[in-house]
C-alpha positions as protocol buffer text, in pm:
chain_id: "A"
residue {
  index: 1
  type: MET
  ca { x: -960 y: 1898 z: 488 }
}
residue {
  index: 2
  type: THR
  ca { x: -1149 y: 2055 z: 777 }
}
residue {
  index: 3
  type: LYS
  ca { x: -1001 y: 2078 z: 1125 }
}
residue {
  index: 4
  type: SER
  ca { x: -1253 y: 1823 z: 1246 }
}
residue {
  index: 5
  type: ARG
  ca { x: -1155 y: 1581 z: 970 }
}
residue {
  index: 6
  type: GLN
  ca { x: -786 y: 1640 z: 1044 }
}
residue {
  index: 7
  type: ALA
  ca { x: -841 y: 1560 z: 1411 }
}
residue {
  index: 8
  type: HIS
  ca { x: -1033 y: 1244 z: 1320 }
}
residue {
  index: 9
  type: GLN
  ca { x: -748 y: 1138 z: 1092 }
}
residue {
  index: 10
  type: ARG
  ca { x: -483 y: 1207 z: 1358 }
}
residue {
  index: 11
  type: ILE
  ca { x: -674 y: 994 z: 1608 }
}
residue {
  index: 12
  type: LEU
  ca { x: -697 y: 706 z: 1360 }
}
residue {
  index: 13
  type: ASP
  ca { x: -330 y: 743 z: 1269 }
}
residue {
  index: 14
  type: ALA
  ca { x: -234 y: 734 z: 1638 }
}
residue {
  index: 15
  type: SER
  ca { x: -444 y: 421 z: 1687 }
}
residue {
  index: 16
  type: PHE
  ca { x: -270 y: 253 z: 1394 }
}
residue {
  index: 17
  type: GLU
  ca { x: 71 y: 329 z: 1533 }
}
residue {
  index: 18
  type: LEU
  ca { x: 0 y: 237 z: 1894 }
}
residue {
  index: 19
  type: PHE
  ca { x: -238 y: -59 z: 1857 }
}
residue {
  index: 20
  type: ALA
  ca { x: -18 y: -229 z: 1597 }
}
residue {
  index: 21
  type: LYS
  ca { x: 287 y: -205 z: 1820 }
}
residue {
  index: 22
  type: ARG
  ca { x: 140 y: -284 z: 2159 }
}
residue {
  index: 23
  type: GLY
  ca { x: -213 y: -418 z: 2129 }
}
residue {
  index: 24
  type: ILE
  ca { x: -548 y: -279 z: 2233 }
}
residue {
  index: 25
  type: ARG
  ca { x: -547 y: -320 z: 2609 }
}
residue {
  index: 26
  type: ALA
  ca { x: -197 y: -177 z: 2657 }
}
residue {
  index: 27
  type: VAL
  ca { x: -292 y: 157 z: 2499 }
}
residue {
  index: 28
  type: GLY
  ca { x: -504 y: 397 z: 2700 }
}
residue {
  index: 29
  type: VAL
  ca { x: -728 y: 677 z: 2580 }
}
residue {
  index: 30
  type: ASP
  ca { x: -503 y: 941 z: 2738 }
}
residue {
  index: 31
  type: GLU
  ca { x: -206 y: 812 z: 2540 }
}
residue {
  index: 32
  type: LEU
  ca { x: -411 y: 815 z: 2220 }
}
residue {
  index: 33
  type: ILE
  ca { x: -522 y: 1171 z: 2289 }
}
residue {
  index: 34
  type: GLU
  ca { x: -164 y: 1281 z: 2354 }
}
residue {
  index: 35
  type: ARG
  ca { x: -26 y: 1105 z: 2045 }
}
residue {
  index: 36
  type: ALA
  ca { x: -303 y: 1247 z: 1824 }
}
residue {
  index: 37
  type: ASN
  ca { x: -251 y: 1594 z: 1974 }
}
residue {
  index: 38
  type: VAL
  ca { x: -622 y: 1650 z: 2033 }
}
residue {
  index: 39
  type: ALA
  ca { x: -828 y: 1757 z: 2333 }
}
residue {
  index: 40
  type: LYS
  ca { x: -1021 y: 1494 z: 2528 }
}
residue {
  index: 41
  type: ALA
  ca { x: -1348 y: 1653 z: 2417 }
}
residue {
  index: 42
  type: THR
  ca { x: -1234 y: 1631 z: 2054 }
}
residue {
  index: 43
  type: PHE
  ca { x: -1148 y: 1265 z: 2094 }
}
residue {
  index: 44
  type: TYR
  ca { x: -1489 y: 1184 z: 2241 }
}
residue {
  index: 45
  type: SER
  ca { x: -1670 y: 1390 z: 1978 }
}
residue {
  index: 46
  type: HIS
  ca { x: -1524 y: 1161 z: 1713 }
}
residue {
  index: 47
  type: PHE
  ca { x: -1524 y: 831 z: 1906 }
}
residue {
  index: 48
  type: HIS
  ca { x: -1762 y: 783 z: 2195 }
}
residue {
  index: 49
  type: SER
  ca { x: -1543 y: 512 z: 2344 }
}
residue {
  index: 50
  type: LYS
  ca { x: -1213 y: 339 z: 2294 }
}
residue {
  index: 51
  type: ASP
  ca { x: -1402 y: 37 z: 2162 }
}
residue {
  index: 52
  type: GLU
  ca { x: -1558 y: 255 z: 1892 }
}
residue {
  index: 53
  type: LEU
  ca { x: -1209 y: 369 z: 1790 }
}
residue {
  index: 54
  type: VAL
  ca { x: -1086 y: 8 z: 1784 }
}
residue {
  index: 55
  type: LEU
  ca { x: -1376 y: -86 z: 1554 }
}
residue {
  index: 56
  type: ALA
  ca { x: -1278 y: 200 z: 1319 }
}
residue {
  index: 57
  type: TYR
  ca { x: -915 y: 86 z: 1337 }
}
residue {
  index: 58
  type: LEU
  ca { x: -1010 y: -272 z: 1250 }
}
residue {
  index: 59
  type: GLU
  ca { x: -1230 y: -159 z: 960 }
}
residue {
  index: 60
  type: ARG
  ca { x: -954 y: 62 z: 820 }
}
residue {
  index: 61
  type: LEU
  ca { x: -700 y: -218 z: 860 }
}
residue {
  index: 62
  type: HIS
  ca { x: -924 y: -468 z: 684 }
}
residue {
  index: 63
  type: GLU
  ca { x: -993 y: -231 z: 394 }
}
residue {
  index: 64
  type: ALA
  ca { x: -621 y: -162 z: 349 }
}
residue {
  index: 65
  type: ARG
  ca { x: -533 y: -532 z: 372 }
}
residue {
  index: 66
  type: SER
  ca { x: -804 y: -634 z: 128 }
}
residue {
  index: 67
  type: LYS
  ca { x: -691 y: -375 z: -127 }
}
residue {
  index: 68
  type: SER
  ca { x: -328 y: -483 z: -83 }
}
residue {
  index: 69
  type: ILE
  ca { x: -416 y: -848 z: -145 }
}
residue {
  index: 70
  type: ASP
  ca { x: -614 y: -767 z: -459 }
}
residue {
  index: 71
  type: ALA
  ca { x: -340 y: -538 z: -591 }
}
residue {
  index: 72
  type: ALA
  ca { x: -61 y: -786 z: -521 }
}
residue {
  index: 73
  type: ILE
  ca { x: -244 y: -1065 z: -703 }
}
residue {
  index: 74
  type: ARG
  ca { x: -329 y: -840 z: -1001 }
}
residue {
  index: 75
  type: GLU
  ca { x: 35 y: -731 z: -1025 }
}
residue {
  index: 76
  type: THR
  ca { x: 161 y: -1089 z: -1012 }
}
residue {
  index: 77
  type: ASP
  ca { x: -87 y: -1224 z: -1270 }
}
residue {
  index: 78
  type: ASP
  ca { x: 87 y: -1561 z: -1285 }
}
residue {
  index: 79
  type: GLY
  ca { x: -206 y: -1802 z: -1280 }
}
residue {
  index: 80
  type: PRO
  ca { x: -278 y: -1987 z: -955 }
}
residue {
  index: 81
  type: THR
  ca { x: 70 y: -1912 z: -817 }
}
residue {
  index: 82
  type: ALA
  ca { x: -36 y: -1547 z: -808 }
}
residue {
  index: 83
  type: LEU
  ca { x: -221 y: -1648 z: -491 }
}
residue {
  index: 84
  type: LEU
  ca { x: 116 y: -1663 z: -315 }
}
residue {
  index: 85
  type: ALA
  ca { x: 106 y: -1282 z: -320 }
}
residue {
  index: 86
  type: VAL
  ca { x: -124 y: -1310 z: -17 }
}
residue {
  index: 87
  type: PHE
  ca { x: 178 y: -1425 z: 182 }
}
residue {
  index: 88
  type: ASP
  ca { x: 383 y: -1132 z: 51 }
}
residue {
  index: 89
  type: VAL
  ca { x: 118 y: -890 z: 180 }
}
residue {
  index: 90
  type: PHE
  ca { x: 132 y: -1054 z: 523 }
}
residue {
  index: 91
  type: ALA
  ca { x: 514 y: -1057 z: 519 }
}
residue {
  index: 92
  type: GLU
  ca { x: 504 y: -679 z: 483 }
}
residue {
  index: 93
  type: ALA
  ca { x: 241 y: -647 z: 756 }
}
residue {
  index: 94
  type: VAL
  ca { x: 438 y: -844 z: 1015 }
}
residue {
  index: 95
  type: ARG
  ca { x: 769 y: -663 z: 973 }
}
residue {
  index: 96
  type: PRO
  ca { x: 950 y: -593 z: 1300 }
}
residue {
  index: 97
  type: HIS
  ca { x: 798 y: -330 z: 1531 }
}
residue {
  index: 98
  type: ILE
  ca { x: 481 y: -287 z: 1324 }
}
residue {
  index: 99
  type: ASN
  ca { x: 272 y: -598 z: 1335 }
}
residue {
  index: 100
  type: ASP
  ca { x: -49 y: -502 z: 1156 }
}
residue {
  index: 101
  type: GLY
  ca { x: -73 y: -857 z: 1032 }
}
residue {
  index: 102
  type: SER
  ca { x: -159 y: -989 z: 1372 }
}
residue {
  index: 103
  type: SER
  ca { x: -400 y: -718 z: 1481 }
}
residue {
  index: 104
  type: PHE
  ca { x: -712 y: -925 z: 1414 }
}
residue {
  index: 105
  type: VAL
  ca { x: -558 y: -1224 z: 1588 }
}
residue {
  index: 106
  type: HIS
  ca { x: -432 y: -1005 z: 1873 }
}
residue {
  index: 107
  type: VAL
  ca { x: -767 y: -839 z: 1930 }
}
residue {
  index: 108
  type: LEU
  ca { x: -949 y: -1171 z: 1915 }
}
residue {
  index: 109
  type: LEU
  ca { x: -712 y: -1320 z: 2171 }
}
residue {
  index: 110
  type: GLU
  ca { x: -699 y: -1006 z: 2387 }
}
residue {
  index: 111
  type: MET
  ca { x: -1072 y: -948 z: 2402 }
}
residue {
  index: 112
  type: GLY
  ca { x: -1212 y: -1297 z: 2353 }
}
residue {
  index: 113
  type: PRO
  ca { x: -1466 y: -1420 z: 2099 }
}
residue {
  index: 114
  type: GLU
  ca { x: -1768 y: -1299 z: 2298 }
}
residue {
  index: 115
  type: HIS
  ca { x: -1653 y: -935 z: 2321 }
}
residue {
  index: 116
  type: PRO
  ca { x: -1778 y: -707 z: 2039 }
}
residue {
  index: 117
  type: LEU
  ca { x: -1417 y: -636 z: 1937 }
}
residue {
  index: 118
  type: GLY
  ca { x: -1335 y: -1006 z: 1935 }
}
residue {
  index: 119
  type: ARG
  ca { x: -1642 y: -1076 z: 1723 }
}
residue {
  index: 120
  type: ALA
  ca { x: -1544 y: -797 z: 1483 }
}
residue {
  index: 121
  type: SER
  ca { x: -1194 y: -941 z: 1452 }
}
residue {
  index: 122
  type: ALA
  ca { x: -1332 y: -1287 z: 1380 }
}
residue {
  index: 123
  type: GLU
  ca { x: -1559 y: -1134 z: 1115 }
}
residue {
  index: 124
  type: TYR
  ca { x: -1263 y: -963 z: 944 }
}
residue {
  index: 125
  type: LEU
  ca { x: -1071 y: -1290 z: 945 }
}
residue {
  index: 126
  type: THR
  ca { x: -1375 y: -1455 z: 786 }
}
residue {
  index: 127
  type: ARG
  ca { x: -1385 y: -1182 z: 521 }
}
residue {
  index: 128
  type: THR
  ca { x: -1016 y: -1238 z: 446 }
}
residue {
  index: 129
  type: ARG
  ca { x: -1082 y: -1610 z: 406 }
}
residue {
  index: 130
  type: GLU
  ca { x: -1375 y: -1533 z: 175 }
}
residue {
  index: 131
  type: GLN
  ca { x: -1155 y: -1301 z: -31 }
}
residue {
  index: 132
  type: ILE
  ca { x: -892 y: -1573 z: -67 }
}
residue {
  index: 133
  type: GLU
  ca { x: -1166 y: -1822 z: -158 }
}
residue {
  index: 134
  type: ALA
  ca { x: -1299 y: -1593 z: -433 }
}
residue {
  index: 135
  type: LEU
  ca { x: -948 y: -1541 z: -569 }
}
residue {
  index: 136
  type: ALA
  ca { x: -882 y: -1917 z: -563 }
}
residue {
  index: 137
  type: ARG
  ca { x: -1210 y: -1983 z: -741 }
}
residue {
  index: 138
  type: ALA
  ca { x: -1120 y: -1723 z: -1005 }
}
residue {
  index: 139
  type: GLU
  ca { x: -789 y: -1906 z: -1058 }
}
residue {
  index: 140
  type: GLY
  ca { x: -974 y: -2234 z: -1108 }
}
residue {
  index: 141
  type: LEU
  ca { x: -855 y: -2414 z: -797 }
}
residue {
  index: 142
  type: ARG
  ca { x: -1054 y: -2716 z: -681 }
}
residue {
  index: 143
  type: ASP
  ca { x: -1224 y: -2683 z: -343 }
}
residue {
  index: 144
  type: ALA
  ca { x: -1156 y: -2310 z: -323 }
}
residue {
  index: 145
  type: GLU
  ca { x: -1324 y: -2299 z: 19 }
}
residue {
  index: 146
  type: GLY
  ca { x: -1095 y: -2567 z: 161 }
}
residue {
  index: 147
  type: PHE
  ca { x: -794 y: -2399 z: 5 }
}
residue {
  index: 148
  type: ALA
  ca { x: -886 y: -2063 z: 161 }
}
residue {
  index: 149
  type: ARG
  ca { x: -937 y: -2219 z: 505 }
}
residue {
  index: 150
  type: LYS
  ca { x: -595 y: -2382 z: 489 }
}
residue {
  index: 151
  type: VAL
  ca { x: -426 y: -2062 z: 369 }
}
residue {
  index: 152
  type: LEU
  ca { x: -585 y: -1862 z: 651 }
}
residue {
  index: 153
  type: ILE
  ca { x: -458 y: -2118 z: 904 }
}
residue {
  index: 154
  type: LEU
  ca { x: -109 y: -2082 z: 755 }
}
residue {
  index: 155
  type: LEU
  ca { x: -132 y: -1702 z: 770 }
}
residue {
  index: 156
  type: GLU
  ca { x: -256 y: -1704 z: 1129 }
}
residue {
  index: 157
  type: GLY
  ca { x: 26 y: -1940 z: 1225 }
}
residue {
  index: 158
  type: ALA
  ca { x: 279 y: -1719 z: 1046 }
}
residue {
  index: 159
  type: VAL
  ca { x: 148 y: -1417 z: 1236 }
}
residue {
  index: 160
  type: VAL
  ca { x: 194 y: -1595 z: 1568 }
}
residue {
  index: 161
  type: ALA
  ca { x: 543 y: -1706 z: 1460 }
}
residue {
  index: 162
  type: ALA
  ca { x: 628 y: -1345 z: 1375 }
}
residue {
  index: 163
  type: VAL
  ca { x: 512 y: -1230 z: 1719 }
}
residue {
  index: 164
  type: GLU
  ca { x: 741 y: -1495 z: 1867 }
}
residue {
  index: 165
  type: GLY
  ca { x: 1028 y: -1345 z: 1668 }
}
residue {
  index: 166
  type: ASP
  ca { x: 1043 y: -1601 z: 1388 }
}
residue {
  index: 167
  type: GLU
  ca { x: 1138 y: -1391 z: 1086 }
}
residue {
  index: 168
  type: GLU
  ca { x: 1106 y: -1691 z: 853 }
}
residue {
  index: 169
  type: GLY
  ca { x: 751 y: -1788 z: 950 }
}
residue {
  index: 170
  type: VAL
  ca { x: 576 y: -1611 z: 665 }
}
residue {
  index: 171
  type: GLU
  ca { x: 822 y: -1750 z: 410 }
}
residue {
  index: 172
  type: GLN
  ca { x: 769 y: -2101 z: 546 }
}
residue {
  index: 173
  type: ALA
  ca { x: 393 y: -2049 z: 528 }
}
residue {
  index: 174
  type: ARG
  ca { x: 438 y: -1925 z: 169 }
}
residue {
  index: 175
  type: GLN
  ca { x: 623 y: -2248 z: 81 }
}
residue {
  index: 176
  type: MET
  ca { x: 338 y: -2453 z: 227 }
}
residue {
  index: 177
  type: GLY
  ca { x: 94 y: -2230 z: 35 }
}
residue {
  index: 178
  type: ALA
  ca { x: 271 y: -2327 z: -287 }
}
residue {
  index: 179
  type: LEU
  ca { x: 215 y: -2693 z: -198 }
}
residue {
  index: 180
  type: LEU
  ca { x: -153 y: -2620 z: -136 }
}
residue {
  index: 181
  type: ILE
  ca { x: -184 y: -2454 z: -475 }
}
residue {
  index: 182
  type: GLY
  ca { x: -37 y: -2766 z: -633 }
}
residue {
  index: 183
  type: LEU
  ca { x: -272 y: -2987 z: -434 }
}
residue {
  index: 184
  type: HIS
  ca { x: -582 y: -2782 z: -525 }
}
residue {
  index: 185
  type: SER
  ca { x: -486 y: -2736 z: -889 }
}
residue {
  index: 186
  type: GLY
  ca { x: -410 y: -3103 z: -948 }
}
residue {
  index: 187
  type: THR
  ca { x: -39 y: -3050 z: -1006 }
}
residue {
  index: 188
  type: GLY
  ca { x: 82 y: -3129 z: -655 }
}
residue {
  index: 189
  type: PRO
  ca { x: 130 y: -3444 z: -449 }
}
């Protein structure tokens, strides 16, 4: 890996660590530069602004999350209940002191829906919902779109609960997800 690529990677790694713990607005460029151990000129040669770095952070987070969801469901391979693996992925993401799971929600709330970063966060949440919808459709659930919308609401609520310190929020959302699977597969209430 070239020195330039190494510097780029260190900047992204620093953003992952700092943004996930404290949010976007609370972390300044100088702190990112210090944590990444790069010169200011190096930082700005890779990212022309903090917003550009945040967009790269969000893209990397979404890619990692999407791969984790697909892998968890493939590993479970238990029919429609395999969809509960989505909650397991989020449970890992919202562990104490690293709250990657709420980054899209945080950025959307921090920046607002009209800000480019808020719009990007909303788009990644939409992509997550679409991924869940495709997985639900592949498992033969009825109204896969409605199912995915409900699951995303549960996940977003679990993320907020985790931020509030509720360590059981994701598990409670998972239990409600199981009920949704029953409802959308015709085996539930």
